[in-house]
C-alpha positions in Angstrom: 177.2 202.7 16.5 181.0 202.8 16.6 182.8 206.0 15.5 186.4 206.4 14.6 187.7 209.9 14.4 191.1 210.7 12.9 192.4 214.3 13.2 195.5 215.8 11.5 197.0 219.2 12.2 198.7 220.8 9.2 201.4 223.3 10.5 201.8 225.0 7.2 198.1 225.8 6.5 197.2 225.9 10.2 194.0 224.0 10.0 192.6 220.9 11.6 191.3 218.2 9.4 189.1 215.4 11.0 187.7 212.5 9.2 185.0 210.0 10.4 184.3 206.5 9.3 180.5 207.3 9.1 181.1 208.8 5.6 183.0 207.1 2.8 183.4 207.6 -0.9 184.2 205.2 -3.7 184.2 205.3 -7.5 181.4 203.8 -9.4 182.5 200.4 -10.8 183.9 200.3 -14.4 187.0 201.1 -16.4 188.3 204.7 -16.1 189.5 206.4 -19.3 191.0 209.8 -19.8 188.3 212.0 -21.5 185.4 209.9 -20.3 183.0 210.4 -17.3 183.6 209.0 -13.9 181.2 209.0 -10.9 182.3 209.2 -7.3 179.7 208.1 -4.6 179.6 209.5 -1.1 177.8 207.2 1.3 176.6 208.3 4.7 176.5 205.2 6.8 174.5 206.6 9.8 171.4 207.6 7.8 168.9 205.9 5.6 168.3 209.1 3.5 170.3 212.3 2.9 169.0 215.3 4.9 169.2 218.0 2.3 169.4 220.7 5.0 172.8 219.4 6.1 176.0 220.5 4.4 177.0 218.4 1.3 180.1 219.2 -0.5 182.8 217.9 -2.8 186.3 219.3 -3.1 189.2 218.5 -5.5 192.3 219.3 -3.5 191.5 222.7 -1.9 189.1 223.7 -4.8 185.4 223.6 -3.8 183.5 221.9 -6.6 180.0 221.5 -5.2 178.4 223.0 -2.1 174.8 222.0 -1.4 174.0 221.6 -5.1 175.8 224.8 -6.2 178.4 224.0 -8.8 181.6 226.0 -9.3 182.2 224.5 -12.8 179.0 223.0 -14.2 180.7 222.3 -17.5 183.1 219.9 -15.7 181.0 218.5 -12.8 177.5 217.5 -11.8 176.1 216.6 -8.4 173.7 213.7 -8.5 171.3 213.2 -5.5 169.8 209.8 -4.7 166.8 208.8 -2.7 169.0 206.9 -0.3 172.0 207.6 1.9 174.3 208.7 -1.0 175.1 211.7 -3.1 177.4 211.6 -6.2 179.9 213.7 -8.1 180.0 213.2 -11.8 183.3 214.2 -13.3 182.2 214.7 -16.9 185.7 214.5 -18.5 188.4 212.6 -16.6 191.8 214.3 -16.8 195.3 213.5 -15.6 194.9 216.1 -12.8 191.9 214.1 -11.6 194.1 211.1 -11.1 196.7 213.0 -9.0 194.3 215.1 -6.8 192.7 214.3 -3.5 188.9 214.3 -3.5 187.0 215.2 -0.4 183.4 214.3 0.4 181.7 216.1 3.3 178.3 215.6 4.9 177.6 217.8 7.9 180.8 217.6 10.0 181.8 214.2 8.5 184.7 214.3 6.0 186.6 211.7 4.0 189.5 212.5 1.7 191.2 210.2 -0.8 192.5 209.8 -4.3 191.2 207.8 -7.3 192.9 204.4 -7.3 194.8 203.6 -10.6 195.1 199.8 -10.9 195.6 197.4 -13.7 192.2 196.4 -15.1 190.3 199.5 -14.0 192.3 202.2 -15.9 193.1 202.4 -19.6 
């Protein structure tokens, strides 16, 4: 197993952010439209199934959305658990702020942060 760790120190917030390639997230395939649902998939590459005793969370920017199944805004989001090595975040109603915010998937100590990609053919 090969691990790549990337750490970044933020001088203004004074925190250390590390990411690992053992966790990734991607958007479920399909066209994105404002006002419609979008699903983000967090994949844990080092495990066959999710250990529900380990920390799972989704953040939008610095806002905690889901922590181990507990939702901050259940009217806007839903966590979907799979029987494999993935857990998902359902954004029930895509907004413009979703397109300009970073989303972070965390499993245990592994973290990945990125934005939704807006490309021709996948966004209307």
